C-alpha positions in Angstrom: 0.7 0.1 0.2 3.5 2.6 0.2 2.7 2.8 -3.6 -1.6 4.6 -2.1 0.6 6.5 0.3 3.8 8.2 -2.6 -0.2 9.7 -4.1 -1.7 10.8 -1.7 -5.8 12.8 -2.3 -5.0 10.6 -5.7 -7.1 7.8 -7.2 -5.7 5.1 -8.8 -7.4 2.4 -11.2 -7.2 -1.5 -9.5 -4.9 -2.2 -12.2 -1.8 0.1 -11.9 -2.5 -1.3 -7.9 -2.2 -5.5 -9.3 0.8 -3.7 -11.6 2.6 -2.4 -9.1 1.7 -5.3 -6.2 2.6 -7.7 -8.1 3.3 -7.1 -11.5 2.0 -9.5 -14.7 2.0 -12.3 -11.4 -1.7 -11.2 -10.9 -2.7 -9.8 -14.1 -7.0 -10.5 -14.4 -6.9 -11.4 -10.4 -8.5 -7.4 -9.0 -10.0 -10.3 -6.0 -6.6 -10.3 -4.5 -6.0 -6.6 -4.2 -10.1 -6.8 -2.6 -8.6 -9.0 -0.1 -5.6 -6.8 0.4 -7.1 -3.7 1.4 -9.4 -5.4 2.9 -6.6 -6.7 5.6 -5.3 -3.4 5.2 -7.9 -1.4 6.8 -8.6 -3.5 9.3 -5.5 -2.8 10.6 -6.0 0.9 10.0 -9.0 2.2 10.5 -10.7 3.2 14.0 -14.4 2.3 12.2 -16.3 0.2 10.4 -16.2 3.6 7.5 -13.4 3.8 5.3 -11.1 6.5 6.0 -8.6 6.3 5.1 -8.3 4.5 2.2 -11.1 5.0 -0.3 -13.3 2.7 -2.3 -13.6 4.7 -5.8 -16.2 2.3 -7.2 -15.8 1.6 -11.1 -12.6 3.0 -10.7 -9.8 2.1 -8.0 -9.1 4.0 -4.8 -7.5 6.8 -3.0 -5.4 7.8 0.1 -6.7 10.6 2.5 -3.2 10.9 4.4 -6.0 12.9 7.4 -8.6 10.3 7.1 -10.7 12.7 6.1 -13.7 12.1 3.1 -13.3 14.9 1.8 -16.9 15.1 -0.5 -17.1 15.9 -4.3 -17.1 13.7 -7.7 -14.2 12.7 -9.2 -12.5 15.4 -12.1 -10.5 13.6 -14.5 -7.0 15.0 -13.0 -7.3 13.1 -10.5 -7.1 9.9 -11.3 -3.8 8.1 -12.4 -3.7 7.1 -15.5 
């Protein structure tokens, strides 16, 4: 999850994270990413609502270092290519 921390408040696409974490070994296996994110959330989140690792439905994940989920619409410049 270091990759998310290096890109705070930026939305990282699922496939980009899978490639950054497992390289070619996990291509086409997004469920591994969901499991990993769930395990990390159990360790760092204080409540059931995620505040640090935020899911952007159908896009990817975003890391909010302040632990606050801003309420805004996703802008194209916030998504890593």
